[in-house]
C-alpha positions as CSV (number, residue, x, y, z in Angstrom):
1,T,-179.7,111.8,5.5
2,Q,-178.4,115.2,4.7
3,Q,-180.8,117.2,2.4
4,R,-179.2,119.6,-0.1
5,T,-181.0,122.3,-2.3
6,F,-179.6,123.4,-5.5
7,S,-180.8,126.6,-7.3
8,I,-179.6,127.9,-10.7
9,T,-180.2,131.7,-11.4
10,V,-179.4,133.7,-14.7
11,C,-179.8,137.5,-15.4
12,H,-181.4,137.0,-18.8
13,Y,-183.4,134.3,-20.5
14,S,-185.5,134.2,-23.5
15,V,-188.9,132.7,-24.3
16,D,-189.7,131.7,-27.9
17,Q,-193.4,131.9,-28.7
18,T,-193.0,130.9,-32.2
19,G,-191.5,127.4,-31.9
20,E,-189.2,128.1,-34.7
21,I,-186.3,130.0,-33.3
22,L,-183.1,129.2,-31.4
23,F,-180.5,131.6,-30.1
24,S,-176.8,131.5,-30.7
25,S,-173.9,133.5,-29.6
26,A,-172.6,135.8,-32.4
27,K,-169.0,135.2,-33.6
28,S,-166.5,137.6,-32.2
29,E,-162.8,137.8,-31.1
30,P,-161.8,137.2,-28.5
31,S,-164.5,135.3,-26.8
32,R,-165.5,136.2,-23.3
33,P,-166.8,133.6,-20.7
34,F,-170.5,133.5,-19.6
35,A,-170.5,132.4,-15.9
36,P,-174.0,131.9,-14.4
37,K,-174.0,131.6,-10.6
38,L,-174.9,128.3,-9.2
39,S,-176.1,128.6,-5.6
40,M,-176.0,125.7,-3.2
41,K,-177.6,125.6,0.2
42,M,-176.8,123.2,2.8
43,R,-178.2,123.3,6.4
44,G,-179.1,127.0,6.0
45,K,-175.7,128.1,4.8
46,G,-175.1,129.1,1.2
47,S,-172.1,128.8,-0.9
48,S,-171.6,129.4,-4.6
49,V,-169.7,128.1,-7.5
50,S,-169.2,129.5,-10.9
51,A,-169.7,127.4,-14.3
52,S,-168.3,128.7,-17.4
53,M,-169.9,128.4,-21.0
54,G,-168.0,129.9,-23.9
55,V,-169.7,132.4,-26.0
56,G,-168.5,134.4,-29.0
57,D,-167.8,131.3,-31.2
58,G,-171.4,131.1,-32.8
59,T,-172.4,128.2,-30.7
60,P,-176.3,127.6,-30.6
61,L,-177.7,128.0,-27.0
62,G,-179.9,125.3,-25.6
63,A,-183.6,125.5,-25.6
64,Y,-185.7,123.8,-22.8
65,R,-189.4,123.3,-22.1
66,S,-190.8,125.2,-19.2
67,R,-194.0,124.6,-17.0
68,G,-194.2,128.3,-16.3
69,T,-194.3,129.5,-19.8
70,H,-195.9,128.7,-23.1
71,G,-192.8,128.8,-25.1
72,R,-189.1,127.3,-25.2
73,V,-186.6,128.9,-22.7
74,S,-183.1,129.5,-23.6
75,L,-180.5,131.0,-21.1
76,L,-178.8,134.0,-22.4
77,P,-175.4,135.6,-21.8
78,S,-174.7,139.1,-20.4
79,S,-176.4,142.1,-21.8
80,K,-173.3,143.2,-23.5
81,E,-172.6,140.1,-25.4
82,K,-173.8,139.8,-29.1
83,I,-176.3,137.1,-29.8
84,Q,-178.4,136.1,-33.0
85,L,-181.7,134.4,-33.7
86,I,-181.4,131.2,-35.9
87,H,-184.4,130.1,-37.9
88,L,-184.4,126.6,-39.6
89,N,-186.0,126.8,-43.2
90,M,-185.2,125.9,-46.8
91,E,-183.4,129.4,-47.4
92,G,-179.9,130.4,-46.8
93,E,-176.8,128.2,-46.3
94,Y,-177.6,124.7,-45.0
95,G,-181.2,125.6,-44.5
96,V,-180.4,128.0,-41.7
97,R,-181.0,131.7,-41.6
98,K,-179.6,134.0,-39.1
99,S,-180.4,137.4,-37.9
100,Q,-178.0,140.4,-37.6
101,P,-176.0,140.3,-34.2
102,F,-177.6,142.3,-31.4
103,T,-177.3,142.7,-27.7
104,I,-180.0,142.5,-25.0
105,E,-179.5,146.2,-24.4
106,D,-180.8,146.9,-27.9
107,V,-184.1,145.2,-27.2
108,S,-186.8,147.6,-26.1
109,I,-188.3,147.3,-22.7
110,S,-192.0,147.1,-23.3
111,D,-195.2,144.9,-23.1
112,G,-194.9,144.1,-26.8
113,G,-197.1,145.1,-29.7
114,V,-195.9,148.0,-31.6
115,N,-193.2,148.8,-29.3
116,S,-191.5,145.6,-30.0
117,T,-188.1,145.6,-31.7
118,P,-188.0,144.1,-35.2
119,V,-185.6,141.4,-36.1
120,L,-183.5,141.8,-39.3
121,W,-181.8,139.0,-41.2
122,E,-178.1,139.3,-42.0
123,D,-178.9,140.8,-45.3
124,G,-181.0,143.6,-43.7
125,Q,-184.4,142.1,-44.7
126,P,-187.2,142.1,-42.1
127,A,-187.5,138.6,-40.6
128,G,-191.1,138.9,-39.6
129,F,-190.2,138.1,-35.9
130,F,-190.1,140.7,-33.2
131,V,-188.6,140.8,-29.7
132,F,-189.3,142.7,-26.5
133,Q,-187.8,142.8,-23.0
134,T,-189.7,142.5,-19.6
135,L,-187.9,143.3,-16.4
136,I,-188.6,140.5,-13.9
137,N,-186.6,142.5,-11.1
138,S,-183.7,144.7,-10.8
139,Y,-181.2,141.9,-11.8
140,Q,-183.3,139.7,-14.2
141,S,-184.9,140.2,-17.6
142,E,-187.2,138.1,-20.0
143,I,-186.8,138.4,-23.8
144,Q,-189.8,137.4,-25.7
145,V,-189.7,136.3,-29.4
146,V,-192.9,136.8,-31.1
147,P,-194.1,136.2,-34.6
148,E,-195.7,138.9,-36.8
149,F,-199.0,137.4,-36.8
150,V,-201.0,134.8,-34.8
151,V,-204.3,133.2,-34.7
152,Y,-206.3,132.6,-31.6
153,N,-208.9,129.8,-31.4
154,G,-211.3,131.2,-28.8
155,S,-213.5,128.2,-28.8
156,K,-213.9,126.1,-25.6
157,K,-214.5,122.7,-27.2
158,Y,-213.8,122.8,-31.1
159,F,-210.7,122.4,-33.1
160,I,-209.9,124.4,-36.3
161,R,-207.5,123.9,-39.1
162,L,-205.5,126.6,-40.4
163,R,-204.4,126.7,-44.0
164,Q,-201.9,129.0,-45.8
165,P,-200.9,129.1,-49.4
166,K,-197.8,127.0,-49.9
167,G,-197.8,126.4,-46.1
168,T,-198.4,123.5,-43.8
169,D,-201.8,122.9,-42.2
170,V,-201.9,123.7,-38.6
171,V,-204.5,122.3,-36.2
172,I,-205.3,124.7,-33.4
173,G,-206.9,123.3,-30.2
174,P,-209.4,125.2,-28.2
175,G,-208.1,128.2,-26.4
176,C,-204.6,127.8,-28.2
177,I,-202.7,130.1,-30.3
178,A,-200.6,129.4,-33.5
179,A,-198.1,131.6,-35.4
180,L,-198.4,132.3,-39.0
181,R,-195.5,131.7,-41.4
182,T,-195.5,134.7,-43.5
183,C,-192.8,136.7,-45.3
184,A,-192.2,140.0,-43.5
185,G,-194.0,143.0,-45.0
186,Q,-196.6,140.9,-46.9
187,S,-200.3,140.5,-46.0
188,A,-201.3,137.2,-44.2
189,I,-203.7,135.1,-46.4
190,I,-205.4,132.2,-44.4
191,S,-208.4,129.8,-44.5
192,L,-209.9,128.2,-41.6
193,E,-211.8,124.9,-41.4
194,W,-213.9,123.9,-38.5
195,I,-213.0,120.3,-38.3
196,E,-216.1,119.0,-36.3
197,F,-218.4,120.7,-38.7
198,D,-216.5,120.1,-41.8
199,G,-217.1,123.9,-42.6
200,K,-215.0,126.7,-43.8
């Protein structure tokens, strides 16, 4: 039996820590191909083949679960291709709101925090989401999408229920983090309930 090993590498990928965001290619003319490199090793010898994926037509990019991260992973095009964030909500056309187009080169290289790059909606309003870029090596980078506010449950055994005005209740498990759904530029108003103690 002949054993074959396949590996897929990309130069840029994103990790959505909010659970609410998808990426899409920004519409542009003409579209340019995105060709990740697929490497195939067979008996110690390597060969490669290119696979093409169209960008520039506004097509949403896939999102995948990953064991190595806490968020959803999307494979991104080259650093010069324009991309957008897509947020599914009750605002905008068809319940979808999009960010202004940007490139990976526009995203700050940092550890997050105040050095993160703010995301703007198409109308120029702050989205309440931020992105920052981490260099994995000389040829690969990771784009993190983070919310404006998060709540961390530091308990090792108890669950808490997070409530927001006009928002959906969120149960946060021990040692877990939940993103707050807030309007950018506004304060976060929350109430917490310790479920096991029925206390607030």
